Phi, psi and omega in degrees: 000160175276139174214164178255133181219164170221146187248004177197157173286151180164198178290172182305335183291352176286345177289134179219157176274129180233161177253117183230161180297149172290128183288151178252132180288142175232162177056231182272006183286156168235156174261133183245127170281108192287133172256328178210143179233134180280146176247126186236161180303325179300329183298312181284333177293319178292316180301323184278348183090001180289335181231108184236131180250108180069199181281118185290144173232157182228156358287158172245145184242108185283164174119114185247355182209140181219164165227142182180200186244129179291129179236000173197149181231145175287166185294339181251008178290136181227149176076009180218145184224160175304133178100347179290140173270126188225165171239142187205153163275146182203183169233139181071041186283345176283075188197169178283334178222146179216155178255145175202147171251003184237085184235152176231152179291139176268122177301144186299329182273002182267125182294151180303313182297324179286321181299319185284353176281357191265313194304308182293317180298316182294312184293322180290316176300317182294321179301313182289319180295328175298327176283320182278326179050058174292130184253167178302133180092346177272165179245126179251131173260124177248116178268121186090044186287347180267356178279176183298313183282317180299317180294325177290320177300319177304310187289322179292322178290322177296322179298336178269002176094006178282150169274136183236132169253130184237128176270147177194169175297156181308324183289345185251013180297318181293326178297312182300320178297320180294332178287345181107007179256162171272119186274152171206146179290152171277173177106192185305137181087009182299315183302316181293321182292318182292320180296325177293325178282332183229074181300336178278000179098168180253130185270335182203155180228127175246110177268104181254006186225347182081234182064023178068028186280349190296320176300321177295321179297319179295320178296318179294324182272340185074023181165192186255358182287151179055040170234129178226136174239149169240013190220355187241113181291349178281000187304312184301315182294335181264357181076029181257143180290134176226085184293142178238168181087167182292150175279175181296130181267073180278103179294331179295314180293315180302313180297322177298312180296319181299318179294319179292324178293320178296325181278357181082013180273332172245165177216159176271162182294334181182176178293145180295145173257109196255138176226147173290158184306318185294346180257036180301326179298314179295324178295316179291327176296320178295318179296320181288321189242349183286163183238002182285150183281344185283162179290141170271125189227140171260128178259129180256120182235000000 
């Protein structure tokens, strides 16, 4: 089968198409004939060497989320059958086939490219919201509310009854409003703008975008409690939580969000930016330097 691999850290051009054996599922795994694979910021950070886990070995195969059709099941797999259309977390998802033991059903009306935008965004947003625990009646500030993770956090928090204020670029204010949040631009004057929108104060802050917002978050909270970032390396120096590692892979939550997206109750940040599998380098370059709100997706045909 065709897969994307890299044999050294470097620019996107180190990514190459290779021919590797089709993997066989074991245990509770299923094998998925991939239709779409999501491209995430961690992918280019790992490829460039900016994000390294332990002693690196090569080749490495990027890709943490896919959508596709189950074409084989392991002996302990339950609740899924050959032919099922699924969404999944995986490893090495930039490929024609991928293995996963963490799958949710894909609603029939949900496009492949839209489905594959969910696993990483859902698990990352859920991880941070589990730490912040915004409750009904509380106000959550989401910095970067128009991004993949930020937009999912807005909708999950709103579903729990929280009021959300979301920062975004001027061009994305209407999108943030459509997600159910009160929009405001990021940048100078943020503290004053948020205080005007939330006279009763902000109960928690989720920084999904960086842009140096943490000092403003501390001022709004009057301290460092209930502030979490996934984007600002200054967190440690400021005493702010910066969780690492994968979020909870709740297939129940993933399936629930997929159903709500298919019914039009949830929405994605924008239309997918689609590349064929062989153009993985261009896709990662777009993820690293692009400015569009939609998910970057590899389509496998």
